[in-house]
N, C-alpha and C positions, 0 to 999 in steps of 0.2 A: 860450299858446306850448307847442308840443309838447316832449317830452323830447329828441327828436332835435335840434330847433333849439336848445334850451338847451345841449346837448352841443357843437354847432358853435360857438356863441357862447363857451362856456367855453374851448374849445380856442384860438379866435382870441385871446381875452383872455390866456390862459396864455402863448401864444407871444409876444404883444406885450409882456407884462409882463416876460418873461424875456430878450428879445433887445434889450438896450439897448446902444447904441454907446459904447465907452470909448476914444476916440482917444488921450487923454492916457495912459491906463493900459495900453493894449495888452493886454487880457486876453481872448484868443480863446476861453478855456474858459468864459466866462460864459454863452454860449448853450448850450454842451454840457451844462452842469449846471442849466439853467433849470428842468427839471421838478421839481427838489427845492426850488426857491424858492417862497415864499408869494406869492400874488397877491391883492390886495384886490379881490375881485369886486364888492363893493358900489360902490366908487368907479369901477370901470372898465366896469361893465355898460352895454351900448348897447341901444337899442331894437331889437328884432328886425326891425322894418320896414326899417331901414337895410340889413341883410344881405340881405333879400329883394329889395330894389330894385337893389343893386349886385352882389350875389353874395357868398357867404361867403368865397371865396378872396380877392377884392379887399378885403373888409373886413379880413381877417387881415393882408394886406400893408400896408394903410393903418395899422392899429394898430401893427404892428411899426415901420414907418417913423416914425410919430409919436413913439415912444419915443426915437428918435434925433434928434428935433427937426425932422423933415421932414413937413410937413403937405400936401405937393403932391398926394397921392393920395386925399385925403378925398372921398368921394362919387363916385369914378370906378369904372367897370366895369373888368374885366380888359383888354378891348380898348382902352379909353381910357388905361389905365396904360401899355400897350405902345406905343401911338401916341406918348405923351409921351416914353417912353424911346428911341424910334427917332429923336427929334430929336437930331442930333449936337452941337448947342449945349448940350443938357441932359445927355446921357448917352453912354456909350461901350459898344458891344457888345464883349464879351470871350469868350474860349473857356471851355469848361466847367472846365478845370483852373485857369485864371486866376480863375474865379468862386469856386472853393474856396479859392484862395490869398487873395483879398481878404476873403472871409468869415472865414477863419482870423485875419485881422488886425483884425476888428471892424467891417468895412464891411457895409452892407446891400446885398446883391446880389440882383437879382430875376430869376427864371427866368420867361419868358413865351412863350405860344404863342397867336397870334390865331386866331380862327375867323371865317370869312365869315358863317356863320349861328350865332347864339348869342353868348355874351359872352366867349369865350376863356378862358384859364386863366393864373393867376399864382401864384407861390409864392416864398418867400424862401429863398435858399441858406443852408444851415446850415454852420457850421464843420465841416470833415471833414478829418482827417489825409490827406495825399496818398496814402499807402500804402493807405488804406481806400476810395479811390474805386471805384465799382462798374463793372460791365460791363452791356451790353444787347445781346442778339442781335437784337432787333427794330430797334435803331438802328444795327446793324453795328459795335458796339464789343465785340469778343469777346476780344482779347488783352490790351491794356493798359487798366487801369481809368481812366476819365475822367469817369464819371457821379457828380456830387456828390449829397449828401443835401440835402433841402429840408424846410422847415417847411411842410407841406401841409394845406390845408383844402379838402375836396371829397369825392369818392367814397372816397378813402383819406385818413384824418386822422392827423396826427402827424408824426414825424420819419421820413421814408422816402427811398429813392433816387429821384431825379427821374424815372426811367423808369417808376416805379409811380404817379406822380401826373399824368403827361401821356400823351397818346394814342400808341399804337405807331407810327403813321405821321407823327407831328408832334412831333418833339423840340423842346424849348424853345430859345430864344435867351437869352443871359445878358447882363444890363445892370448897369452901375454908374453912379451919377450922377457927372458930371465933378468936382464939388466934393469928393465923397467919395474918388474916385480920386486926386485931387491931394493931399488930406490924407494918405492912406495912403502914396503915393509919396514925399512929403516926409519922413514919419517914417522910412521905409526908408532914405532918403538920409542923414538925420541919424544913424541907428543905424550905418550903414556908416562914417561919418566919425568916430565915437567910438572 
């Protein structure tokens, strides 16, 4: 295995180990501070053949989702994950600002762009304070910041604004599983009633 592939696997495992959903605890800063947490690489290391088969970005998304108890993306390519998310009975497409809001509340939100040729690209939206959302001239977002940060594995690796992880002419769509959306919305309702 090359050092570059080891690095990609390390980053995917690091992100997965750090981005655990805490619905009951509502700790949106857990993902923001994940780089300082230790990850047991021995226990989490995956065979590199898996990342070569499905793509490093899809493996990273699957590992992060698995930490939250969702094993639905295991073995899927980015395009296959997006097709699953496009099913309205399974997930809801949300705006970029809503994606940041749900990520801030601990939900796994996936940014995805399908490709007709290739495997597409997916990344997990990172908690981002709304006042720190970015802009993108290429995407026509120049005045108000609406571009969230994502945990990205691909050409750019790490915590970056979504416009640096996706193609200039193909901004991602943002999705949240219906069950996750319902849990976060219920918690918000309970907090308002207290």
